N, C-alpha and C positions, 0 to 999 in steps of 0.2 A: 218306379219312383224312391229315391236311393233316400234314404233314410233321414231327414232335418229336409230335406230336398220340399215339405210343402211350407211350414212359415221362413224359409230363404234364410235361416241360420243355422249356423253349422252349431252341429250337436260336439256332447265332451266324450272320450267313448268308454264304453263300458258304465253310460248311466241308463240307473234302471228308467230314472222320469223320461229322458229321451224317447226312449223306446214307450213307455207307458202310452203315456200319451200320443203317441201315435199309433201305436195298436188300436185308442181309441179313438180314435179319427177317422182313420181303415174301418171301422163296423156299427162307425155311425150311432158314435156314445158319447156323453163326457162324462168328461173327471166326476165322481164324489170324493171331495178331499173330508179326511172328521178331522177335529182336534182334540186333543186329550194334554190335559198337564203332567208335563212327569210325573209322578209321586202320587195322585192324586186321581183315584183310589190308591192304594198301597198296590206297588210298584208288582208284589202278588194278585193281583184283586185284577193288577194292566190289563197283564198279558192275555191271562182268557177273554176277558171282557173285548177286547184286537181283538184278538180270534173270533168270535163268533161279528163284531164288524167287520172284517174285509166274505165270511165266507158269504152275507146278508147281501154285500154290495158294494164295500168302502173297497177305494181302488187305489189310492193316494192316503197314506197316515204324515200328521202332520203333530208332532211333538210343542209342547210347548217347555223353553227348560225357562223354570222360577224366580221372577228377578222384581227386587223390593219397587222399581222405581222407576216403575212400565209406565208408558205415553201413548200407549196402547190398547190396552186389557181395559176391556167396560167391566160392572164389578164381580160380574157371575164370573169371568176369568179370575177377574185377581184371585177374591176365592179359595179355586183351586188349588192360585199360589203360593196361598197364604196355609191352606193343608197341607200343602206336600213340602212346603217350609216346616211344618209341626211333624209330618214324616222323615224328617233328616234329612232329607233332599240337598246333592250336588252332584254336581255336571261329568263329576267322575263314578260318579256313583250310576247316572246316566247313562253313559257314554258303556260304562257298562251292565248295564240294566237290557241296552236297546244288541249289544251283540246278545245276549237272550234272548230278546225278540225275536233276534233275527232268523233264530233256527227253529219260528214257532207258525213265523208268515213273512210271505212271501212281496209285498209289495211295495214302491217305494216310499223313505220315510223320507219325510223336509223337518226339519229343526228349524222353531222359534225364536226370537231369542233379542237382548239384544247388545251392543257392541262392550260394556261394560263387563259382566261376565268371559268375555271371547278374549278381552285382554286380558283383564287376571288370570286365564287357563292357558296366554299365550298364544297370536293364532298360528301359530305354526302347528302347536304342539295342537290346538280345535278341531282345525283341520287333519288333522297328521288319524287321531280321533274319532275324527267323524267318518272318517274313509274306514279304516279299520271296525265298526261298530255300522254301515251299510248305508250310510246314509247317501238321500244325492242330491238332497235339496240346501239350504239357508236363507231362511228371512230376517233379517236389523232394521227391522220400522226405523232405526232412531241411527241409519247410516247412508245419508245422503249418495248416489250417485256420483259426486265431485272426492269422496272423503278414499269410498271406498275403494279403491285401488289395490292395497297395497291384503289385503281383503282377497276383494275379488280374484286375483292371480291363484294367492296360496289355494285358494279354496278349488281353482279352477285344475292345477298345478296335480291335483288328487279326486283331478274328475267331478268334482263334485261343483255348485250352480247354485252365486247369491243369487235368490230369486228380490227385485224392488217390487212399488209400491208404488201404488196412482191412482189420484181419487177425485173429482170429479171438479175438483178446486181447481186442480196444476192445469193449467194453462196446455192450449191444446200442445203447442212446435213440448214444451219437453215432454209433456206424459208419450211422446215419442221419442222423446230422444231414453230418457228412462227404459223405453224399452226397446230399444238399443243396446243399452247395457245390462237388460238386465239375460236371463241366460234360465229354464226349462218350465219355464214359466211366465205369465206376469202379470202379479197379484191388484184387480184392482176393486178398488175400496167402494162399497157401494155407496156410501152414507157420507157427510164430514160430522166427523164423530168418534169414540171408539166404541168398541167391538160390543156384541151383544143381540140378545135374541130379539128379531122389529114381526110384525101378523105383518106391514109391508113396505111394501121403501117407494120414495117418492119416483111420480114418473116418467121425468128427465131421466130419469137413470138406465132404464132400460135400448132410449136415445141412445146414451152417451158412450153405451155399453158398445149398442151393433157398431159405433162411427170409431169406437177407437181400437177392441175389431178386423174391424175393415186396413185397418193403417198399420198394426202393429204384430213383424214378424216373426212375436212366440204369440204361442195360445193364450187364452186371456183367460184369466180364472180368476172369480169375485166371491165375493165372501162380507162382512162382517152385516150380522142382520137376517142371512138366509139361514132361515130355522120353519120351513116346512114346505111340502110338495110347492104348495100353488108360489108360494115368489120362486119355486126353477123352474115352473110350468110359465111366469110371466115373461123371464128376462133371459130365457131356454135359445132365444134365437143371438143373443150377442155375447155370449159365451162358450165358452168350453172347456168349462170346471165348475164346482159349487163347492166355497167351502162351508163348512158349518161349525160349530166351535163351542157360543154360549149352549149352542139349545143342547148338544150333546151332551154338556158339563150342565149343566140346568134338569136332566131328566136322570141324568145322575145321582145329584142330591135329593129329588123330589120318590128314588125310586129304595128299598131295602136293597139290601144287598141280594136276597137270593133268588129276587124278582128280574136286578138288571140286566142280566143277560134275555133275560124274555123277551123284553120290554125293547131294548137296546135295538136285538135284530128283528124287530117287529119296526121302528122307527124309519133303521135303517132301511129294512127295504123299499118302506114307500120311498126315503127322496129316491133313491137310486132305479125303483123306477120310471118316474122322471128324467133321471136322466138318461133313455135308451131308444132315444131315437135320432131319426133324420133333420140334418142340417148343421 
């Protein structure tokens, strides 16, 4: 099997996300993708925390660029973003920090941002800085495929995927159209609404994921509400990866600094164990 043939979509050259997703598929594993808001906790603590998360099973790291007017972030991630602003975070500082992080961990990094910070930084400048910082993909929730041509082109030129989102409320023909324009993986939003840890998800989510996964030319990774091993267990037949964000930040918030690495390591191991199966 040639690189990328499994999903029927040509990968980008030199893209670590493509290589990782294919390797996990061959190993009959699902991707565990963990989200952290850049700058919360402080950059100095984050690198050590991330090293522990990768050691305990995180396959892909999603790094959020804090934004003051988000449309997809729930209260937990909004809190992390506000704390990051208090810590003096900026897009420029985030790229500098990512270069330091790349020296410590070797997993694909995906940025989650909104279009305003990208435009303010300059699309070409943003794409070039992202490549230099070792970024493999970018998620922009408020950028619809029809308006993302320039951003996609410039990111692709720098070997970076533009990753799009689909939701259960999206008409199925449009879901397929979005899947064809996305890169790296298709981000499946498990519920209508914003991010946030949930104990369970609607029963229809499982069937919807299986349907879109069967039709998608890309791996399907599900996020929004993935907070514990039982949710992963329930959805494992319909996804190639699981994105855990609010649950990670909630753990950071409720745990003393001295105990965070240990508590996070245990949590990640539990999630990672559920991602290790044939399917």
